[in-house]
C-alpha positions as CSV (number, residue, x, y, z in Angstrom):
1,X,116.6,-18.5,136.1
2,X,114.5,-16.7,133.2
3,X,112.6,-13.9,133.4
4,X,110.8,-11.4,131.6
5,X,110.5,-7.6,131.9
6,X,107.1,-6.0,131.8
7,X,106.9,-2.1,132.0
8,X,103.9,0.0,133.3
9,X,104.2,3.2,130.3
10,X,101.3,4.1,132.8
11,X,103.9,5.7,134.9
12,X,106.9,6.1,133.4
13,X,108.7,9.4,132.8
14,X,110.7,8.8,129.8
15,X,113.7,9.6,132.7
16,X,116.2,7.1,130.0
17,X,118.2,5.3,133.3
18,X,116.4,2.4,132.3
19,X,118.5,2.6,128.6
20,X,121.9,3.8,130.9
21,X,122.2,0.5,132.3
22,X,121.4,-2.2,129.5
23,X,120.4,-0.2,126.2
24,X,120.0,-3.6,124.8
25,X,116.9,-4.6,126.2
26,X,115.8,-0.6,126.6
27,X,115.0,2.1,124.7
28,X,112.8,5.2,124.8
29,X,110.4,5.2,121.7
30,X,108.8,9.2,119.6
31,X,106.4,9.5,122.5
32,X,109.5,9.4,125.3
33,X,108.5,5.9,127.5
34,X,110.3,3.9,127.4
35,X,110.8,1.2,124.8
36,X,111.1,-2.7,125.7
37,X,113.7,-4.1,123.0
38,X,113.6,-7.9,124.5
39,X,110.9,-9.1,126.8
40,X,112.9,-12.4,128.1
41,X,115.9,-11.7,129.7
42,X,118.0,-14.8,130.0
43,X,120.0,-16.1,134.0
44,X,123.6,-15.0,132.1
45,X,122.0,-11.3,132.4
46,X,119.2,-11.1,134.5
47,X,120.8,-9.1,137.3
48,X,121.8,-6.9,135.3
49,X,118.5,-6.3,134.0
50,X,116.7,-5.9,137.5
51,X,119.3,-3.3,138.1
52,X,118.5,-1.6,135.2
53,X,114.4,-2.2,136.3
54,X,115.5,-0.2,140.2
55,X,117.4,2.9,138.2
56,X,113.8,3.8,137.0
57,X,113.0,6.2,140.2
58,X,109.1,6.2,138.9
59,X,109.5,1.8,139.2
60,X,107.9,1.5,136.1
61,X,109.6,-1.6,135.1
62,X,110.2,-5.5,136.8
63,X,112.0,-8.5,135.8
64,X,109.5,-10.9,136.4
65,X,110.0,-15.3,136.4
66,X,109.0,-17.1,133.5
């Protein structure tokens, strides 16, 4: 199933674990916070992007059903 990435910038601390795990979906902006490159996640990438979201130590990311 396709999903959508939700980012909570209020809790993001810029650890960049998500970037390491899925650099095609995540980056860090000039403020040091997560930048979501693509919000829509096709089912073929969902597991990898969910793992990247779970790697965030402050739980600033989640993938939800579309």
